[in-house]
C-alpha positions as CSV (number, residue, x, y, z in Angstrom):
1,M,22.4,-79.5,-19.6
2,L,21.5,-81.5,-16.1
3,E,21.1,-79.4,-13.4
4,R,21.8,-80.4,-9.6
5,A,17.4,-80.7,-9.2
6,D,17.6,-83.4,-12.2
7,I,21.1,-85.7,-11.0
8,V,19.1,-85.6,-7.7
9,L,15.9,-87.0,-8.9
10,A,17.7,-89.7,-10.9
11,L,19.8,-90.5,-8.1
12,I,16.8,-91.6,-5.9
13,P,15.2,-94.4,-7.6
14,L,19.2,-95.8,-8.8
15,L,19.7,-96.0,-5.0
16,A,16.5,-97.9,-4.1
17,M,17.4,-100.1,-6.2
18,S,20.7,-100.5,-5.7
19,G,19.9,-102.6,-2.4
20,L,17.8,-104.9,-4.7
21,T,20.5,-105.2,-6.6
22,V,22.9,-105.7,-5.1
23,R,20.8,-108.5,-3.1
24,A,19.9,-110.2,-5.8
25,L,23.2,-110.9,-6.9
26,V,24.8,-111.9,-3.5
27,V,21.8,-114.3,-3.6
28,F,22.1,-116.0,-7.2
29,T,25.3,-116.4,-6.3
30,G,25.0,-118.8,-3.3
31,I,22.2,-120.4,-1.4
32,G,23.9,-120.0,2.0
33,T,25.1,-116.6,1.3
34,G,21.0,-116.0,1.0
35,L,20.3,-115.3,5.0
36,L,23.7,-112.6,4.6
37,A,21.8,-110.8,1.9
38,V,18.3,-110.1,3.8
39,P,19.5,-106.5,5.2
40,L,20.8,-105.3,1.7
41,A,17.3,-104.4,0.2
42,P,16.7,-101.8,2.9
43,L,20.1,-100.5,2.7
44,G,18.8,-98.8,-0.5
45,Y,16.0,-97.7,0.8
46,L,17.3,-96.1,3.3
47,A,20.0,-94.6,1.3
48,A,17.6,-92.7,-0.9
49,L,15.6,-92.0,2.3
50,G,18.4,-89.8,3.2
51,V,19.3,-87.9,-0.2
52,V,15.7,-86.5,-0.3
53,V,16.1,-85.5,3.4
54,R,19.4,-83.9,3.2
55,E,17.8,-82.6,-0.1
56,L,14.7,-81.2,1.8
57,V,16.7,-79.6,4.7
58,W,20.0,-78.6,2.1
59,T,17.2,-76.3,0.4
60,A,15.4,-75.2,3.6
61,V,19.5,-73.7,4.7
62,V,19.9,-72.2,1.4
63,N,16.7,-70.9,1.3
64,G,16.8,-69.2,4.9
65,G,14.3,-71.3,6.2
66,P,10.9,-72.2,6.2
67,T,9.9,-68.8,4.9
68,G,12.3,-68.6,1.9
69,R,13.6,-65.6,3.5
70,A,17.3,-65.3,2.6
């Protein structure tokens, strides 16, 4: 059975690669759109970083802070 941690761990690389995938699709469909696709690659990495930070903060809030006491 899948748990939340498994889903989050699977989501991080998917988000990181999504920016590159969208950028590749835009670049391959036209040469002039290559300049528009440049910012898409870092967006996937930023989204993955956002998930990591959110999970770290959420875990700290749920566990009661850095001491782990609820």
